N, C-alpha and C positions, 0 to 999 in steps of 0.2 A: 054266298058270293056277293061281291059288291063291285062298284065301278073299278076300284083299284085292282081287284082280282081279274075282272074281265079285260081291262086294258092290257095287263101283262099277258093274259092268255091269247088275246087277238094279236098282240105284237109278236109273240113267239110263233104262233100259227103262221103268220105272214113272214117269218124269218127276218125280222127287223131287229136291229140293235136299238138301244135307247138313244144313241147318238143319231142313227138314221131317222128314227121317228121324230126326234126333236128337230132335226134339220128340215123335215117335211112340214113341220108345224111352226118353224121359226122360234123354237124354244131350246133351252139348254138340256143337256143330258140329265143334269140334276133336277130340273123341273119334272121330267118324265119319271125319274126315280122317285121323287116325292109324291107324284100322283099314284104310282104303283104301290108305295108303302102306306098310302092313306094319310100322309102328312100334310098334303095340300089338295085342294079341290080346283079343277080347271074352270075357266069361265065357260059360259054357255056357248060362245062362239068356238072355243077350243073343243068342246064336246061335239059340236056339230061337225067341225073339221075332222076330228078323229073318226066319227061315224062314217064320213064320206071316204076317208082313206081306206077303212076296213070294209066298206060297202055293207054296213049293217045299220039298222035303225038306232036312233038315240035310246029308245026303250031297251033294245037288246044290250046296248053298252052299259046302261045304268042299272038295269034290273038283275036280280039274281036268277 
């Protein structure tokens, strides 16, 4: 497992669409899609924001 897998899993667990998560982070749906496909890596600030949204540590988000 990787960040991309974990991001998708947490997003689906929280019943959010890519558009909804992107809106919460002020990012486009395509940015979220690229993160989930492993095509792009988010900034540290974005990783922190994602961890706060899902109420998990950055370690949980980044580690397998």
